[in-house]
N, C-alpha and C positions, 0 to 999 in steps of 0.2 A: 636492304632498305625497305623492301616490300613487306617483309615479315616482322619488322621492328615494332609496329603498332600492336600486332597480335601478341608478340612476346611480352610487351609492356602490360597489356591487359591481363595476360596469364600470370605474370608476377604479381600484379595487383590483387587478383582474386585467388591466388594459390593459398594464402593463409586461411581464407574463408572456406575453401574446399577442404583443406586439411582438417579444419575445425569440425566440419559437418561429417566428414567421411571417417574420422578416427573411430575405430571400434575396439574398446578395451576388452581384454580377456576376462571372461567370467570366472570369478573365484568365490568359493563357498564362504559363508560368514565365519564358520569355525576356522577355516584355513587362514582367512584374513586376520582374525584375532590372534591366531598362533604366530603369524608373521610379525605382527606388531610386538608380541612378547619377545620374539627372538631378535628383532631388529628395531628397538625402540627409537633409534635415531630418525627413522622415517616419520615419526610424529612431528619432530621438530621442523622437518621440511614443510609439512602441511601447515604448521603454525606460522612459519615464516611466510608462506604463500598467503595465508589468511591475513597476516599483518599488512602485506603489500596491498591486497585488495581493499582492506579497511582504510588504509592510508589514502589511497586514490579516491575512495568514496567520500572521505571527509574533505579532501582537497576540492572535489567537485562541489560539495555542499557549501564550502567556504566561498567558492567563486560565484555560485548561483545566488547565495545570500548577499554577497557584495553587489552583484548586479541588481538585486531586488531593492537596494537602497534608492535607486533612481526613481522608482514608482511606488515606494512604500506609503508615501503620503496619500496618493490616490487610492491605494488599497484600503487604507484606514478610513477614508471617507466612505468607501463602499461598505465596509463592515459596520459603519455607524448608521447606515440607512435604516435597518430594522428598528432602531431605537429613536429615530427621528433626526439624525444628523449629529455632527460633532458638538453642536451647541447644547445638546442635551446631556453631554458628558462633562465631567469635571476632574481636575487633577489636584490633589492635596499634598503632593510631594514634589520636591524640586527635580528629582531624577525620574519621576513617573513617565513623562512624555518620551524620554529617551528609551526607557525600558519597553514601552509600548511599540515604539518604532522598531526596535530590534526584534521583538516577538513577531510582528507582522512580516518583517523581512525574512525571518527564519522559516516561517510557514510557507511563504512564497518560494524561498530557496529550496526547501525540501520538495515541493511539488515540481519545480523545474529539474531538480537533480534526480528525481525518482527513476526515470528510465535508465540513467547511467548507473545508479546504485544497483538496480535490478540486473543490469548487464554484468556488473562486477560479480554479483552473486552467481550468475550463470557461468562466468569464467572460472570461478572457484570450484564449482561442483562438476564441471563438464568432463573432467578426466575419468569420472566413474560412471558416466552415462553412455548409453548406446546412442548411435546417430539419431534415431527417431526421437528419443527423449531429449537430446540436445536441441534438435530442431523445434520440438514442442515448447521448450522453455524460451527459446528465442522468439517464437511467435506470440507467446503469452505476455511478453514485455509491453508491447503497445496496448494490449487489452488491459493489463494491470494498471497502466497509466490512465487510460480512459476511465476505468472503474473508480480509481482513487479521486480523480477530478470530478467524476460524476457524483460520488458520495459527498464531496464538499459542496458541489452545486445544489444537491438535494437539501442539504442542511441550510444553505443560505436562502434559497428561493422558496422552500416549502415549510421547513421546520421553524426557523427563526421568526418569520413574520407572524406565526401563530403563538410561539412561546414567549417572545419578548413582550408583546402587549399584555399577555396574561400575568407575567411576573411583575411588570411595572405598574399595572393597574389593579393589583390585588388589594382588596379592602379599601379601594378608593384613596389610597395614600399616595401623595405625590412623591415620585422617586426620581432622583437624578444620580445615576450610577457613577462610580469612579471609573475613569477611562481604563485604568490598569485591570480592575476586576472585570469589566465588561469585555475587554479584548481577550483576557485570559480565558474567560468563559466561552466566548464565541470561537476562538481559534482551537481550543481544546476539543470542543464538540465536533467542529469541522474535521479535525485531524482523525479522531477516533472513528467517526462514522465513515470517513474516507477509507480507513483501513478495513472496516467491517465489510465494505463492498468488495474486498478481495476474496471473500469466502468462496464464491463459485470456482475461482481459479485454484484455490488451495484444494478444494474437494476434487476437482478434475485431475490435478497432479497426483494426489494420493490414490485416486482410482486408477490412474494410468500405470502406476507402479505396483498396483495390486494390494495396497494396504486396506482399502475399504471397498465396499460393493454398493451399487445403486439399490439393490433390493433391501439391504440392511437399513439404508437411509430412509427408504420409503416406509419400512415397518416401524421405525422409531420416530415417526412424525409427531406423536403426542409428546414424547420427551423433548423433541426439538422445539416445540412450541413453548414448553415451560422454560427451557434455556433461553430462548429468544426473549420471552417476557422478562426474565431476570436481567438479561443484558440491556434491554430497552429501559427498564427501571433504573439501571445504574448509569446509563448514558443520558437519558432524558433530563432536561433541565428542570422540568416541573413534575409534580406528582399526579396531575390530572390525567384521566384516561384518554383525552383527546390527543395530547402530545405523545403519550405512550403509543397510541395507535399509529401516529404518523411515523414513528420509528419502527414499530413492529411490522407494519405493512410491507415496506421494501425488504426487510429481513426475511419475512416469510416467502415473498416472491423469489428472493435470492436462494432460499433453501430449496424450493422446488426446481428452480433453474439448475441448482447444483446436482440434484438427482438426475436430471436429464443429461447434464454434462458427464456425470459419472458413468451413466449407461453408454454414452458415446465413447468415453475413454476405455471402458471394458471391451467393447466391440473392437476398437482399434488395437487394443493389446492382444486380443485373441487372434485377430487377422495378421498382426505383425509376428 
């Protein structure tokens, strides 16, 4: 009776310990490729595992999207603030309001399901990772979620209040956007910029496994600026330099932050 609570706690955390402590045997790439050719049925096991992880991720997205139905109207009102409110939007199709409602719910559902989807990804690749790499991926899940939400918040609070007045007031022509076009435009930009904020974590992971080096990133900063300018031009809703600068500035900061994270990852890899 005295040891029962301790045994229960041990059984509860034993799977977590096994997950973090499992150390796979190192196999050369050539040997792994040879094993796949000799035993191709192993590929189907990985495909089946991927199918299960994708199925659970989709199920989680369906649940979070369904939950978002309860406050999608309030989210739509918030998204309409940069254009002056819902009264400044119009619908010209019978199904347009329903489509807008579903789009807003889907974006909210993806943001809510993002941590679980990332966890499913970690669960899929964990068998080939060392304990340190497995722990690193688990730690980055909260950071990835914060960065994704931070990217969407940056779009909403910094970028859209500048871009929307420029677009609607261009040439002093009165503009009353369709609600479907406006929501598609706003949610699309928020989604892609939210994903672009994952760049530091991607660089950190690649540096941790030895695919890139911080010194190479620092040397290629001119090329990086050109790539960032092209991406900003593709994502920015307007062609004016002001809004492009609003997109480029955080990307440049994220790039230099990525160099620092890559340096930290390299040191940790050498020490490990």
